[in-house]
C-alpha positions as CSV (number, residue, x, y, z in Angstrom):
1,X,1.7,-20.6,-10.0
2,X,2.8,-24.1,-9.2
3,X,0.5,-27.0,-9.2
4,X,0.3,-30.2,-7.2
5,X,2.2,-32.9,-9.1
6,X,1.2,-35.9,-7.1
7,X,-2.6,-36.5,-7.1
8,X,-4.4,-37.4,-3.9
9,X,-4.5,-41.1,-3.7
10,X,-5.5,-43.9,-1.2
11,X,-2.0,-43.7,0.3
12,X,-2.7,-40.2,1.5
13,X,-4.1,-39.1,4.9
14,X,-7.5,-37.6,4.2
15,X,-10.2,-36.1,6.3
16,X,-13.5,-35.4,4.6
17,X,-15.6,-36.6,1.7
18,X,-13.7,-37.9,-1.3
19,X,-16.3,-36.1,-3.4
20,X,-16.0,-32.8,-1.6
21,X,-16.1,-29.7,-3.8
22,X,-12.6,-28.6,-2.7
23,X,-9.5,-30.3,-1.6
24,X,-6.9,-28.6,0.6
25,X,-3.5,-30.3,0.7
26,X,-1.0,-29.3,3.3
27,X,2.7,-30.2,3.2
28,X,3.7,-29.9,6.8
29,X,6.5,-30.4,9.4
30,X,5.6,-31.4,12.9
31,X,8.4,-29.3,14.4
32,X,7.8,-26.2,12.3
33,X,6.5,-23.3,14.4
34,X,4.5,-22.0,11.4
35,X,2.9,-25.4,10.9
36,X,2.0,-25.3,14.7
37,X,0.3,-22.0,14.1
38,X,-1.5,-23.3,11.0
39,X,-2.8,-26.4,12.8
40,X,-5.7,-24.7,14.7
41,X,-6.5,-22.6,11.6
42,X,-6.9,-25.7,9.5
43,X,-9.2,-27.1,12.1
44,X,-11.3,-24.0,11.9
45,X,-11.3,-24.1,8.1
46,X,-12.5,-27.7,8.2
47,X,-15.3,-26.8,10.6
48,X,-16.2,-23.7,8.5
49,X,-16.5,-25.6,5.2
50,X,-17.8,-29.0,6.6
51,X,-18.6,-31.5,3.9
52,X,-17.6,-29.1,1.1
53,X,-13.9,-29.6,2.0
54,X,-11.5,-32.5,2.0
55,X,-8.2,-32.1,3.8
56,X,-5.0,-34.0,3.0
57,X,-1.8,-33.9,5.1
58,X,1.5,-34.8,3.6
59,X,4.9,-35.0,5.4
60,X,7.5,-32.4,4.6
61,X,10.1,-32.6,7.4
62,X,12.8,-30.0,7.2
63,X,15.5,-32.1,8.8
64,X,18.3,-29.5,8.6
65,X,16.4,-27.0,10.8
66,X,14.0,-29.4,12.7
67,X,15.9,-32.5,13.9
68,X,12.8,-34.2,15.4
69,X,10.5,-33.6,12.3
70,X,11.3,-36.8,10.5
71,X,10.9,-39.0,13.6
72,X,7.6,-37.3,14.3
73,X,6.4,-37.9,10.8
74,X,7.5,-41.6,11.1
75,X,5.7,-41.9,14.4
76,X,2.5,-40.5,12.6
77,X,3.0,-43.1,9.8
78,X,3.3,-45.9,12.4
79,X,0.1,-44.7,14.0
80,X,-1.5,-44.6,10.5
81,X,-0.6,-48.3,10.0
82,X,-2.8,-48.8,13.1
83,X,-5.7,-46.6,12.0
84,X,-4.7,-43.7,14.3
85,X,-3.0,-41.2,12.0
86,X,-5.1,-38.2,12.8
87,X,-5.0,-38.8,16.5
88,X,-1.2,-39.0,16.4
89,X,-1.1,-36.0,14.0
90,X,-3.1,-33.9,16.5
91,X,-1.1,-35.1,19.5
92,X,2.2,-34.2,17.8
93,X,1.0,-30.7,16.9
94,X,-0.6,-30.2,20.3
95,X,2.7,-31.1,22.0
96,X,5.0,-29.6,19.5
97,X,7.4,-28.3,22.1
98,X,8.0,-31.9,23.4
99,X,8.7,-33.8,20.2
100,X,10.9,-36.9,20.8
101,X,10.9,-40.5,21.9
102,X,9.3,-39.8,25.3
103,X,6.3,-38.0,23.7
104,X,5.9,-40.7,21.0
105,X,5.8,-43.4,23.6
106,X,3.3,-41.4,25.7
107,X,1.0,-40.9,22.7
108,X,1.3,-44.5,21.7
109,X,0.1,-45.5,25.2
110,X,-2.8,-43.0,24.9
111,X,-3.8,-44.2,21.5
112,X,-3.5,-47.8,22.5
113,X,-0.9,-48.7,19.9
114,X,2.2,-50.8,20.7
115,X,4.9,-48.5,22.2
116,X,7.6,-51.1,21.7
117,X,6.5,-51.6,18.1
118,X,6.7,-47.8,17.6
119,X,10.2,-47.7,19.1
120,X,11.4,-50.6,16.9
121,X,9.8,-49.0,13.8
122,X,11.6,-45.7,14.4
123,X,14.9,-47.5,15.1
124,X,14.6,-49.5,11.8
125,X,13.3,-46.5,9.8
126,X,10.3,-48.7,8.8
127,X,8.3,-45.6,7.6
128,X,11.1,-43.5,6.4
129,X,10.4,-44.4,2.7
130,X,6.7,-43.2,3.0
131,X,7.8,-39.9,4.6
132,X,10.5,-39.3,2.0
133,X,8.0,-40.1,-0.8
134,X,5.7,-37.3,0.5
135,X,8.7,-35.0,0.7
136,X,9.8,-35.8,-2.9
137,X,6.3,-35.3,-4.1
138,X,6.3,-31.9,-2.4
139,X,9.6,-30.9,-4.0
140,X,8.2,-31.9,-7.4
141,X,5.2,-29.6,-6.7
142,X,7.5,-26.7,-5.8
143,X,7.3,-26.9,-2.0
144,X,10.3,-25.4,-0.4
145,X,9.0,-24.5,3.1
146,X,6.2,-25.3,5.5
147,X,3.4,-25.1,5.7
148,X,2.6,-25.1,2.0
149,X,-1.0,-25.4,0.9
150,X,-2.6,-26.4,-2.4
151,X,-6.3,-25.6,-3.1
152,X,-7.8,-27.9,-5.7
153,X,-4.3,-28.6,-7.0
154,X,-3.2,-25.0,-7.2
155,X,-0.4,-23.6,-4.9
156,X,-1.8,-21.1,-2.4
157,X,0.5,-18.1,-2.6
158,X,-1.0,-16.0,0.1
159,X,-0.7,-16.1,3.9
160,X,-2.3,-19.0,5.8
161,X,-4.4,-17.0,8.2
162,X,-8.0,-18.0,8.5
163,X,-9.6,-15.2,6.4
164,X,-7.1,-15.5,3.5
165,X,-7.5,-19.3,3.3
166,X,-11.3,-19.1,3.4
167,X,-11.2,-16.5,0.6
168,X,-8.9,-18.7,-1.5
169,X,-11.0,-21.8,-0.9
170,X,-14.2,-19.9,-1.7
171,X,-12.6,-18.9,-5.0
172,X,-11.8,-22.6,-5.6
173,X,-15.4,-23.5,-4.9
174,X,-16.7,-20.9,-7.4
175,X,-17.9,-22.2,-10.7
176,X,-15.4,-21.8,-13.5
């Protein structure tokens, strides 16, 4: 079983208590249909475990099959620089069938972040390095598809349906 090679750090996008009993890390791609199906499941899992769970999202755009995945990840990173990562993350997954410049501009307006600044950042690749750093860390950890989950640093080999993830997280919460 592979393990997470890059520890969770302040540069990550984290929801939940830093002292939570369990950390769930997802390597995801905004254009991946499987990630789109996992999105509401992760939301349910977060609600189910509450303060016992910390959730981390890392970018893993599969550019060869998802041409808009990297720009979506860069748009999310731009939003993160303005304190709105999770709002953009959710907006991208909730509008996965519309990824592209028009959606990014619409979401920027909704989130009250500078649409022109977002457009310029995407054109210049301002956040490409951060997205690629996430991707490289995923490759080092054995990620080769999306979504890929790690529970307390251990690769989750099972399916990502609600019941299976809950069971695996419960095992991760059990005393050793």
